[in-house]
N, CA, C and O atoms as a DFTB+ gen file, in Angstrom:
384 C
 N C O
     1  1     -14.923       1.109      13.843
     2  2     -13.999       0.704      14.776
     3  2     -13.827      -1.219      14.936
     4  3     -12.931      -1.893      15.444
     5  1     -15.231      -1.649      14.193
     6  2     -15.060      -2.941      13.819
     7  2     -13.225      -3.570      14.183
     8  3     -12.720      -4.506      14.804
     9  1     -12.637      -2.139      13.187
    10  2     -11.120      -3.240      12.108
    11  2     -10.174      -2.522      13.104
    12  3      -9.048      -3.006      13.212
    13  1     -10.520      -1.298      13.938
    14  2      -9.322      -1.279      15.083
    15  2      -9.181      -0.996      16.151
    16  3      -8.364      -0.406      16.858
    17  1     -10.108      -1.496      16.224
    18  2     -10.466      -2.684      18.256
    19  2      -9.921      -4.104      18.184
    20  3     -10.340      -4.918      17.361
    21  1      -8.598      -4.478      19.426
    22  2      -8.240      -5.748      19.341
    23  2      -9.506      -6.528      20.338
    24  3     -10.214      -6.133      21.264
    25  1      -9.412      -7.345      19.875
    26  2     -10.447      -8.248      21.071
    27  2      -9.581      -8.425      21.838
    28  3      -8.352      -8.481      21.868
    29  1     -11.198      -8.586      23.059
    30  2     -10.219      -7.731      24.777
    31  2      -9.712      -6.187      25.181
    32  3      -9.160      -5.823      26.219
    33  1     -10.094      -5.401      23.994
    34  2     -10.148      -3.546      24.971
    35  2     -11.128      -3.690      25.440
    36  3     -11.133      -3.234      26.583
    37  1     -12.748      -4.450      24.915
    38  2     -13.887      -4.003      25.250
    39  2     -14.401      -4.749      26.597
    40  3     -14.607      -5.958      26.703
    41  1     -14.536      -3.917      27.443
    42  2     -14.879      -4.524      29.290
    43  2     -15.906      -6.426      28.862
    44  3     -15.911      -7.654      28.941
    45  1     -16.822      -4.708      28.254
    46  2     -18.320      -5.490      28.281
    47  2     -19.147      -7.142      27.079
    48  3     -20.056      -7.963      26.956
    49  1     -17.442      -6.403      26.349
    50  2     -18.049      -7.103      25.580
    51  2     -16.430      -7.466      24.945
    52  3     -15.996      -6.767      24.030
    53  1     -15.503      -8.733      25.574
    54  2     -14.597      -8.668      25.319
    55  2     -13.369      -9.550      23.693
    56  3     -12.186      -9.512      23.353
    57  1     -14.818     -10.290      23.151
    58  2     -14.648     -10.994      21.916
    59  2     -14.663     -10.098      20.907
    60  3     -14.395     -10.495      19.772
    61  1     -14.939      -8.903      21.115
    62  2     -15.757      -7.299      20.416
    63  2     -13.911      -6.973      19.486
    64  3     -12.800      -6.661      19.915
    65  1     -14.355      -7.204      18.396
    66  2     -12.910      -6.992      17.255
    67  2     -12.135      -7.182      16.786
    68  3     -11.382      -7.659      17.636
    69  1     -11.449      -7.157      15.514
    70  2     -10.704      -7.314      14.602
    71  2      -9.415      -8.663      14.749
    72  3      -9.427      -9.592      13.942
    73  1      -8.567      -8.602      15.658
    74  2      -7.391      -9.149      15.825
    75  2      -6.030      -8.882      14.629
    76  3      -5.031      -9.519      14.296
    77  1      -6.643      -7.610      14.257
    78  2      -5.755      -7.662      12.885
    79  2      -3.862      -7.003      13.798
    80  3      -2.738      -7.270      13.373
    81  1      -4.160      -6.291      14.850
    82  2      -2.852      -5.836      15.144
    83  2      -2.313      -6.802      15.692
    84  3      -1.227      -6.401      16.111
    85  1      -2.482      -8.083      15.981
    86  2      -1.439      -9.143      15.959
    87  2      -0.459      -9.078      15.599
    88  3       0.590      -9.548      16.040
    89  1      -0.729      -8.328      14.521
    90  2       0.115      -9.198      13.366
    91  2       1.217      -7.266      12.177
    92  3       1.732      -6.953      11.104
    93  1       0.867      -6.735      13.560
    94  2       1.837      -5.038      12.978
    95  2       2.881      -5.922      13.534
    96  3       2.524      -5.673      14.685
    97  1       3.737      -6.634      13.684
    98  2       5.418      -7.411      13.252
    99  2       5.580      -8.055      12.724
   100  3       6.690      -8.569      12.586
   101  1       3.940      -8.579      11.784
   102  2       4.568      -9.578      10.572
   103  2       5.442      -8.921       9.848
   104  3       5.773      -7.735       9.863
   105  1       5.760      -9.755       9.255
   106  2       6.571      -9.398       7.579
   107  2       5.395      -9.658       6.644
   108  3       4.732     -10.664       6.393
   109  1       5.375      -8.574       6.279
   110  2       4.654      -7.984       4.793
   111  2       4.191      -9.461       3.789
   112  3       4.331      -9.297       2.577
   113  1       3.742     -10.640       4.182
   114  2       3.564     -11.599       2.913
   115  2       2.642     -11.734       2.536
   116  3       1.647     -11.440       3.198
   117  1       2.568     -12.232       1.321
   118  2       1.075     -13.229       1.345
   119  2       0.337     -13.566       2.237
   120  3      -0.803     -13.239       2.565
   121  1       1.453     -14.608       2.812
   122  2       0.318     -15.541       3.898
   123  2       0.103     -14.686       5.182
   124  3      -0.442     -15.266       6.121
   125  1       0.494     -13.258       5.363
   126  2      -0.084     -12.918       6.313
   127  2      -1.251     -11.706       6.135
   128  3      -2.016     -11.466       7.069
   129  1      -1.342     -10.791       4.568
   130  2      -1.542      -9.792       4.242
   131  2      -3.304     -11.369       3.905
   132  3      -4.430     -10.959       3.623
   133  1      -2.994     -12.928       4.050
   134  2      -4.267     -13.282       3.353
   135  2      -5.045     -13.701       5.644
   136  3      -6.211     -14.017       5.880
   137  1      -4.355     -13.595       6.338
   138  2      -4.228     -13.790       7.299
   139  2      -4.926     -12.867       8.123
   140  3      -5.440     -12.804       9.240
   141  1      -4.660     -11.926       6.739
   142  2      -5.510      -9.745       8.134
   143  2      -6.610      -9.959       7.256
   144  3      -7.437      -9.266       7.849
   145  1      -7.369     -10.530       6.027
   146  2      -7.969     -10.506       5.018
   147  2      -9.255     -11.334       6.131
   148  3     -10.125     -10.760       6.787
   149  1      -9.004     -12.718       6.046
   150  2      -9.554     -13.563       6.885
   151  2     -10.250     -13.457       8.420
   152  3     -11.115     -14.152       8.954
   153  1      -9.427     -12.179       8.933
   154  2      -9.716     -11.784      10.371
   155  2     -10.875     -11.071       9.856
   156  3     -11.990     -11.375      10.280
   157  1     -10.710     -10.024       8.864
   158  2     -11.597      -8.684       8.261
   159  2     -12.428      -9.452       8.307
   160  3     -12.660      -9.768       9.474
   161  1     -13.150     -10.041       7.462
   162  2     -13.925     -10.679       6.430
   163  2     -14.812     -11.586       8.548
   164  3     -15.828     -10.992       8.909
   165  1     -14.436     -12.515       9.313
   166  2     -14.387     -13.320       9.856
   167  2     -15.566     -12.008      10.748
   168  3     -16.772     -12.016      10.995
   169  1     -14.092     -10.692      11.089
   170  2     -15.139      -9.618      12.167
   171  2     -16.787      -8.731      11.820
   172  3     -17.607      -8.144      12.527
   173  1     -16.670      -9.033      10.410
   174  2     -17.437      -7.888       9.808
   175  2     -18.413      -8.714       9.930
   176  3     -19.385      -8.347      10.590
   177  1     -18.399     -10.410       9.153
   178  2     -19.393     -10.958       9.246
   179  2     -20.295     -11.269      11.405
   180  3     -21.372     -11.663      11.852
   181  1     -19.210     -10.862      11.875
   182  2     -19.638     -11.241      13.483
   183  2     -20.834      -9.936      14.033
   184  3     -21.909      -9.847      14.626
   185  1     -20.066      -9.291      13.545
   186  2     -20.080      -8.384      14.098
   187  2     -20.635      -6.755      13.296
   188  3     -20.380      -5.640      13.752
   189  1     -21.436      -7.051      12.014
   190  2     -21.959      -6.257      11.165
   191  2     -23.295      -7.369      10.704
   192  3     -23.140      -8.416      10.075
   193  1     -25.040      -6.629      11.374
   194  2     -25.930      -7.573      10.479
   195  2     -26.156      -5.955       9.773
   196  3     -27.303      -5.576       9.538
   197  1     -25.880      -5.750       9.702
   198  2     -25.890      -4.242       8.920
   199  2     -25.710      -4.180       7.532
   200  3     -26.143      -3.318       6.767
   201  1     -24.629      -5.760       7.118
   202  2     -23.919      -5.436       5.675
   203  2     -24.152      -6.686       5.345
   204  3     -24.594      -7.400       6.245
   205  1     -23.931      -7.284       4.019
   206  2     -23.220      -8.152       3.958
   207  2     -21.710      -8.214       3.210
   208  3     -21.435      -7.053       2.908
   209  1     -21.226      -8.619       3.025
   210  2     -19.607      -8.798       2.735
   211  2     -19.240      -9.400       1.761
   212  3     -19.876     -10.450       1.858
   213  1     -18.576      -9.474       0.767
   214  2     -19.229      -9.277      -0.982
   215  2     -17.746      -9.863      -1.175
   216  3     -17.608     -10.489      -2.227
   217  1     -16.736      -9.785      -0.443
   218  2     -14.810      -9.920      -0.723
   219  2     -14.152      -8.602       0.162
   220  3     -14.433      -7.435       0.437
   221  1     -13.335      -9.375       0.353
   222  2     -12.129      -8.363       1.352
   223  2     -10.951      -9.171       0.366
   224  3     -11.007     -10.303      -0.114
   225  1      -9.705      -7.970       0.248
   226  2      -8.655      -8.738      -0.618
   227  2      -7.623      -7.676       0.565
   228  3      -8.077      -6.656       1.084
   229  1      -6.901      -7.942       0.687
   230  2      -5.307      -7.246       1.193
   231  2      -4.234      -6.822      -0.373
   232  3      -4.142      -7.272      -1.515
   233  1      -3.693      -5.904       0.293
   234  2      -2.552      -5.782      -0.689
   235  2      -1.389      -4.732      -0.174
   236  3      -1.641      -3.766       0.547
   237  1       0.124      -5.125      -0.732
   238  2       0.652      -4.713       0.102
   239  2       1.379      -3.346      -1.538
   240  3       1.891      -4.039      -2.417
   241  1       1.426      -1.855      -1.878
   242  2       1.579      -1.084      -2.787
   243  2       2.899      -1.478      -2.990
   244  3       3.589      -2.127      -2.204
   245  1       3.242      -1.013      -4.182
   246  2       4.655      -1.024      -4.376
   247  2       5.681       0.024      -4.000
   248  3       5.719       0.980      -4.774
   249  1       6.359       0.045      -3.177
   250  2       7.248       0.871      -2.692
   251  2       6.449       1.305      -0.930
   252  3       6.753       2.185      -0.125
   253  1       5.644       0.507      -0.898
   254  2       5.775       0.800       0.733
   255  2       5.461      -0.112       1.333
   256  3       4.303      -0.444       1.585
   257  1       7.223      -1.079       1.901
   258  2       6.734      -2.503       2.248
   259  2       5.923      -2.278       3.955
   260  3       5.844      -3.209       4.756
   261  1       5.416      -0.932       4.221
   262  2       5.131      -1.001       5.541
   263  2       4.127      -1.012       5.923
   264  3       3.894      -1.010       7.132
   265  1       3.122      -1.029       4.921
   266  2       1.554      -0.307       4.280
   267  2       0.719      -2.010       3.562
   268  3       0.815      -2.719       2.560
   269  1       0.292      -1.984       4.271
   270  2      -1.143      -2.652       3.812
   271  2      -2.278      -2.830       3.755
   272  3      -2.907      -3.532       4.547
   273  1      -3.026      -1.855       2.228
   274  2      -4.365      -1.939       2.502
   275  2      -5.113      -2.703       2.262
   276  3      -4.942      -3.491       1.332
   277  1      -6.539      -2.711       3.286
   278  2      -7.309      -3.494       3.325
   279  2      -8.908      -3.549       2.456
   280  3      -9.883      -3.117       3.071
   281  1      -9.049      -3.951       1.403
   282  2     -10.545      -3.198       0.977
   283  2     -11.106      -4.375       1.203
   284  3     -10.738      -5.549       1.208
   285  1     -12.510      -3.528       1.471
   286  2     -13.694      -4.557       1.705
   287  2     -14.654      -3.501       1.416
   288  3     -14.900      -2.353       1.789
   289  1     -15.463      -5.096      -0.095
   290  2     -15.932      -4.765      -0.416
   291  2     -17.517      -5.204       0.174
   292  3     -17.613      -6.353       0.605
   293  1     -18.525      -4.490       0.198
   294  2     -19.849      -5.066       1.352
   295  2     -21.279      -3.802       0.554
   296  3     -21.139      -2.699       0.025
   297  1     -22.794      -4.815       0.872
   298  2     -23.890      -3.998      -0.017
   299  2     -24.626      -4.000       2.004
   300  3     -24.504      -4.794       2.937
   301  1     -25.271      -2.795       1.849
   302  2     -25.751      -2.041       3.126
   303  2     -26.949      -2.785       2.590
   304  3     -27.270      -2.660       1.408
   305  1     -27.753      -3.707       3.587
   306  2     -28.509      -4.458       4.091
   307  2     -30.008      -3.639       3.234
   308  3     -30.514      -3.813       2.125
   309  1     -30.280      -2.876       4.198
   310  2     -31.322      -2.136       3.941
   311  2     -31.560      -1.570       3.018
   312  3     -32.734      -1.344       2.728
   313  1     -30.718      -1.224       2.382
   314  2     -30.586       0.082       0.479
   315  2     -30.307      -0.791      -0.177
   316  3     -30.164      -0.474      -1.358
   317  1     -30.086      -2.242       0.148
   318  2     -28.914      -2.942      -1.595
   319  2     -28.417      -2.047      -1.859
   320  3     -28.532      -1.966      -3.082
   321  1     -27.784      -1.078      -1.435
   322  2     -26.554      -0.651      -2.390
   323  2     -24.882      -1.429      -1.714
   324  3     -24.663      -1.931      -0.611
   325  1     -24.137      -1.277      -2.676
   326  2     -22.802      -1.344      -2.531
   327  2     -21.968      -0.173      -2.554
   328  3     -22.059       0.811      -3.288
   329  1     -20.948      -0.483      -1.425
   330  2     -19.772       0.594      -1.547
   331  2     -18.445      -1.388      -1.193
   332  3     -18.542      -2.610      -1.072
   333  1     -17.021       0.236      -1.217
   334  2     -16.297      -0.604      -0.750
   335  2     -15.849       0.900       0.848
   336  3     -16.240       2.045       1.074
   337  1     -14.594      -0.349       1.717
   338  2     -13.796       0.597       1.746
   339  2     -13.266       0.610       1.840
   340  3     -13.338      -0.611       1.974
   341  1     -11.527       0.954       2.114
   342  2      -9.904       0.795       1.719
   343  2      -9.466       0.880       3.414
   344  3      -9.482       2.056       3.776
   345  1      -9.259       0.364       4.014
   346  2      -8.690       0.667       5.296
   347  2      -6.805      -0.067       5.972
   348  3      -6.518      -1.053       6.651
   349  1      -6.101       0.846       5.443
   350  2      -4.719       1.277       5.190
   351  2      -4.382       0.636       6.837
   352  3      -5.090       0.606       7.843
   353  1      -3.248       0.251       6.625
   354  2      -3.043      -1.205       7.967
   355  2      -1.218      -1.352       7.889
   356  3      -0.692      -2.165       7.129
   357  1      -0.344      -0.354       8.872
   358  2       0.716      -0.218       8.947
   359  2       1.447      -1.174       9.021
   360  3       0.860      -2.115       9.556
   361  1       2.528      -1.415       8.723
   362  2       3.008      -2.574       9.577
   363  2       4.417      -2.332      10.328
   364  3       4.678      -1.275       9.754
   365  1       5.476      -2.527      11.156
   366  2       6.049      -2.823      10.992
   367  2       7.166      -3.815      11.959
   368  3       6.939      -4.422      13.006
   369  1       8.500      -3.698      11.114
   370  2       8.857      -5.949      11.084
   371  2       9.479      -5.270      12.934
   372  3       9.385      -4.193      13.523
   373  1       9.987      -6.401      13.200
   374  2      10.495      -5.944      14.669
   375  2      12.032      -5.536      13.954
   376  3      12.349      -5.670      12.772
   377  1      12.723      -5.084      14.902
   378  2      13.976      -3.790      14.708
   379  2      14.671      -3.351      13.725
   380  3      15.731      -3.424      13.105
   381  1      13.248      -2.666      13.860
   382  2      12.748      -1.092      12.252
   383  2      12.403      -0.190      12.539
   384  3      12.131       0.664      11.696
């Protein structure tokens, strides 16, 4: 929910969310993917107190120029178990 919510969408929590939707029309470049990973890390650290964020990476799979896979490695604090989540994010460059 955190990753798919844009800041400003929730009236009672206007700062809640991640903000990667703002990058949907940006080119699928290293810089944009680094920005996505940073936004995801910041949002999870702020809004998800049940986990410790271990790592956040973003990559563009070969042959799919409009797709970014964001991998989040995290530990659930209450159980001390390590998990990961791969969040697919689709980029559509302007004019396509």
